[in-house]
N, C-alpha and C positions, 0 to 999 in steps of 0.2 A: 502495500500498500505505500503511496507517494504521502509525503507530510503535508500535503496540501489538505492534507485528508483530515488530520488531526488538528487539534488544538494545542496540544500540550504534550507534554511526556507523563508516562502511565507507570508508577509505580508497581512493582512486582511485589507479592509476598514473602516473608523468608522461607528459602528452601527447608524442607524436612525430609532430607534424604533418609535418617536413620528410623524415624518412623515408616517409612516408605519400604524400604530394605524388611523392614521386619512384618508388613504386612505382607509385602511379595515372599518374602521367603514361607511366610504360613500357611498363605494359599498355594504355593509351589507344592509344600507336603502333603495337606488333600487334594491336591487335584493327581498327584504319585500315588495316593492312598486308595483314588476312587478309580482310575485307569487299573492299578492291579486288580480290585475291585473284580472292575467290568471284563478282566482278560481271564478269571477266572470263572463267570458267569458265562462268557461265550463258549465254554466247554460244551461237549454233547452232553444232551440233557442225560442219557442214560449214567452218564460216570453217578450222578445224582438221585436217581430215582433209587425206590427201596426193591429190593430184590424179590424175582416171583419164585414160582416151584422152579421153574426151568433154567432160571440163572444160579438158584444154591445149589441146585441137583446136575446141574450140567448138562440135562437131557430135556427131549421134549415131551409132553403129556403121551400117553399110548392108550390110555381109556377115556369113556365117556366122562368117570368119574371126576379123573384128574383134568381133563379142561374144562370141568363146572370148575372146580375148585382155583384151579389156573387165572379162570376172568373174573372168579370170585375176590382174588387178591389183588389182579389187578387191575378191579373197580375201586376196590380200598386205596390204593397206591394212587389215584387219578384223582381221588376223591378228600385227599389228607386234608382235615377240617382246619379253617381260619379263624385266628384268634381275632377280632375287631378290638383295638385300642383302643379306650374311653375317649383318646384324647380324638379319634377318628370319629365316633360318635359325634363327642361335642361338636367337630369341623362340618360334620352330616347336618347339625341340627343349625348351625352358623348362617351355612349355606343356605337351608332352606329358610329362612329368616334376611337374606339379601345381601349376605357378607360379601363384600368383593364387585357385586352385581350395579352396574347402574342402572339412571332410570328408564324402568319400563323392561328391565330386565329379570324379571321375576321376583321372588320374594313371596313369603306367605301374609297376612292380611296381621296390621298389628302394630307396635316399633320394632324398627330395625338398626344393627349395628353393622358398621359399611368401612372397611378399609380402600384405598386408595380410590382414583378418579379425577384427582386433581394434576395439575401441570405438572410436569416434572422439574426437580431441580428449587421447587419451594420447601421441601424440607417430608417427613413424616406426618401422611394424612391418615386421620381416623375421623369418624362422626356419628349420628344418629338419622335415623329417618321413618317413617310411618308411611303407610301402605293402606288403601282399601280398595274393594275390589266391587264393591255390592254398594255402591252409593246408587240414588235415583233409581230404586227397584233396578239394582244391577246393570246400569244401562253406562255407568261412568267409573273408568278402572282410574283412581290417584297416585300417585306416590312422592313424594315431595322429601330431601334429605337435605341436610346442613355437615358440613366437614370443613374442619381447619388441620392448619398444620402451627409446630412451635414458631415458626417464623412469621407468625402471624397471617400468612395466607387463609382464604377463607373461601369457598362456594357454596351458593343455594342455588336447589335446582329443583324442578318439579316438569313431570308429565302426568299429560292427561287424555286414556283410550275412551273414544268415545264407541263404546262394546255395542251400541245397536247399529252403528252408521258400517261395524265393521263386521265381516264374517270370516268364512273359514279361509277364505283366500286371499281376504283385503285386512288392510291395520289401516284406522284414521287416527292419529292423535295428534297434540300441541307439546310441545317440548319447551320448557322456556331454563333457561340459565343464567346466574350473575356469578361471577369468580374475580377475584383480586389476586394478583399476583406481584408482593412487591419488589421479586431477586429475580427477574429474566436476565438471560448474559444475553451478552453481544459484542463479536469483534470484529465487525463491521461487514462490509457489503464483499459479495464475491469468493471464489475459490480463491485470491490470493490473502484474504485474509490473516491476519498472526493471529498467534496464542499471546505476545505480548500485550495485545493490544483489549483485554478483557475488559466488557464495563457492565453495566448492571442498569435496568430500566425495568419502571412500574409499568404492569398493562394492568387495564380494570376495563370488560367488556360485559357487554348485557346480550342475550338472544334468547328470540320468542319467535319459535319455525312451527308452520302446520305442514304436516305430512301425510302421505297417502301411499300405502306401497300393497299392489298386488300381485297374486300369481297367475300365470297367463298360460305356464305349462310346466311339468314335472321340474322343479329346479331351478325355474327360471321366475325370477320378481323383475318388476320394474316399480319404479319411483316416481315419486315428484313430489317436492316442496319447495316453501316458498317464507318469506320472514324477514324480520327486522333484524338487523345485528349495526351494534354502537359500542364505539373502542374509544377508550381514551389511555394516554401514554406519559412517564412523567420522569422523574428524577427514583434511580434506583435505591434502594436502599441493603444490597448486601456490605456487611462489611467488611474493609479491607480493600473495595474494590469503586473506582471511581464510577460516579454515574455516565449514561451513556454522553446528553446530553452536554457535559461537562468536555469532552472527548472527540466526539464528532459532529461534523457541520450538518443542520438540516439539506442543505445541498445535495449532500451525499449522501442522506439515509431519507429515505423517503417516507412524508408522513410523521418523522421526527418530533414531537412537542405539539402535535396538533389531533385535536379531538375531531372523530370523523363520524356519520352512519349511512348507516348500506341499508338499501333494498336488495334483497337476495332470490334467486330461484335456480332450482337444478330441477333436472331428470339423472335417471337413473339404472341402469341394468345390472344384474348380478346372476350368475349361475352357478349354484354350492352344491356341490355331492359330496359330505363327508357323511362318513363312521361314526365319529364321536366330534359334533361341532366345537366341547369344550376342550377335547387334548385328543386331535386328529392323529389317525394314522393311516387313513385309507383317503383318495380322493380330491376334492380339488375347492376354489372358491375362487371366481373371475369375475373382477367390480370396475365399472368404466362410470366415470359422472362427470356431468358438463355444471359449471355454475355460473351464475353470474352475479357479478357485484356491482351493483350502482351506486353510486356516492349521492347521495339524496342533497346533501349543500354545493358543488361546485360542478361536480364531473369529474374533477382532477385526479382520481382514483379510482373508476370505474375499470372493469377489467373481466375476462375470463378466463376460469381456471378450469382443466381439463385434469381429473384422478383417474387414476390407472393400475391397479393392482390384480397380480395373479399370484395366485399360493397352489403348489399340488405337491402332492407325498405318494412316496412311492415305497411300499413297506418288501420286507423280505424277511426270510427266519421266521416263519410265521407269524410276522408285526411285532416282532421283539426287536426288529430293526426299522430305521424308518430314515428316509432321504426327504428333508424338506426343501422345496425350493421355491423360493420370490423372487420375483421381480415386478417391481411398481415407479411409477411414471407422476409427476407433477408439472405440468405447462402451463403457464400464465398467455393469454393474448388478450396484448391493447393495443390502442387507436393511438394516432400522433397525437402528442403531447399529455398522455393519462400514464399514470406512473401504478406501481402496486406496494402499497402501504407497508414497511418492514414489517410490521410483526404480524401481514397476512401471507409472506414468501414463505416459500415453503424451507426448512430446516432439514441439515442431516448432522448429527452426532448424538449422542444419549442413550439412554436406555434401551429405546427401539427401533432404533436404527444405526448403522455405523459405529457399533459400540464400544471401539478403541478410543473414541475422540469424544471429548468432552463435551455434554449438552449445548447443545443448539450454536455449535462451532461455526457451522455454516451457513448463512442465508442466501440467498438468491431467486431471481424470478419461475427458476427451471431448477429440474432435478431428477435425478434418475438414480435407482437402489437396486441393487441385487443383493441374494441372498443364497448360501446352503448350509444347511446343517444336517448332520451325524446323528441321530440320535436311536442310544441305547435302552431299552426297556429292564431296569434294574430289578423294582419291583414293585407291586402294584401302586406303591405312593411316590415313587420316583424315579424319572427319565434322565439322562447324561447325554449332552448335545458337544459336538465340536462343532465350531461353526468358522464361515469366511463371511464378511461384508467387504463388498463394494458400491463405489457410487461415487456421483457427482455434483455441486451446482453449477449456475452457468446464467449467463443474464440472455443469451441465445440460446434457442433449440440449441440450433449447429454446433455451437461449443462444447457440446454433452459428448465429447470423442472420447472412448476406455484408453485411449493414450495417458487422459491426465487423472484417472478413476482413484478415487482415495482406496485404502487398502488394510484391513484389519482382520484378526483371526483369534480364536479363543476357545475358552470351555466354561460349560454352562450345566446346569442344575433344573429340572420342572419339578416341581412338590405337587400332586394331585389327591383328589379327595374327588368321588363322584365321576370321574373319569373327566374330571375338570383338573387344568394347572391354576391352582390357588396362589403360588409362591413364585418366583424364580430369581436363581443367583446365578450371577455371568462376573466370567471377567476377561479383559478383551487385550490385547496389545497392538498398538499401530504404528505410526512413525511420529506420532506427540506423546509417545508412552502408556505407561500400562493404568487400565482401568476396573477400579471392581465395584457391580452394582447389584443391588437389591430392592427386586419390588414386588408387587402384586397382579400383573398383566403377562398374558402369554404375548411370545414374541409377536405373533402375527397377526394378533387378534385387531381387526381394523374397526374402530369405533364409527359406528352409521349416524354421525351426525357434521355438520359442520365443523371447520375449527373455531 
């Protein structure tokens, strides 16, 4: 980045090499132990099977009575009784009460306890919610949640599903959301931004959108959405990091320090065929969406956004090993004189994409990302994954060339309950160093809502 983009020098926090080395050493030992366990679990299953009559005696059954007895023993071996931990039972109950779910994604009637669901980088988030599915003679399903973090970020959202307008193949709902995020990171525009120029800004936004989703064929759904979006940004509140408006010029960062209101609408199509939507092992999910943001005030920030995501799962070894493939793109289309505000630009880096780089490390109008994961089924509650992420951002589509794509690799653990990922721990290494992540979402979970 040229010096003209900056208003002053940026101080970096003091190095913590000793602590980093200690953490890295511990994670490395954990990774070695897990990989050793995986090597053992990859051995042929008969090594661990209970011996039947033929294996114990070294001969095949000769009489009908021996055949029946062997079948009985084999059945007992296959139906080894499984003990369910009280912790698992408690987690099952919390999942039924809406744990980890976003608005409209389930939960029983009454009060709920929720984790996650807020913007990344604001701290550990938790909160409570309330849901009723039987209002107005079971014609209205309402759910609302309030969540917060120790860093004083918070979010209030609510969803209203109109059940009398919905059918077995369609869904009509209104979703509204307010979120306050005081510690958003910004490093500068484009792929040439420097990690040295880390800054912080406050993002405060409100949205209200009416959506209609309907199935037109098996596994194929179409969607229409329309609503309002308002955003305000200002000085950030991350300790030891300068505010974005103190370092970058608003002429370089579109929308910096400007409050904006948008009318937006979109059309989408999704083809999904997954065996377990919460933690898939086979199938695919392919999604495309076109969104129009229309600046209500002066049209300076009006633009089109094209979102495309494709995920495919290839299982083998009786679905105990899975190769997960993901490709996604975010394309912005603007007319002459229009620009995309920086807080609505596609972003790379963080817990959900390009994991070897810091959260929100790269901003620009266009983005492409690809990921491959090789997953091992360790036991009922844990999958282990090796992964590689690659991608890039650019001001123009033609600049998204593979020669300049960023790359990282890493090791991850997916903790599951009821065939759903409830927690994920990843460690990744890229050209800017090592990152450790702990989050409450699956890596390929695409939230069906506007940004």
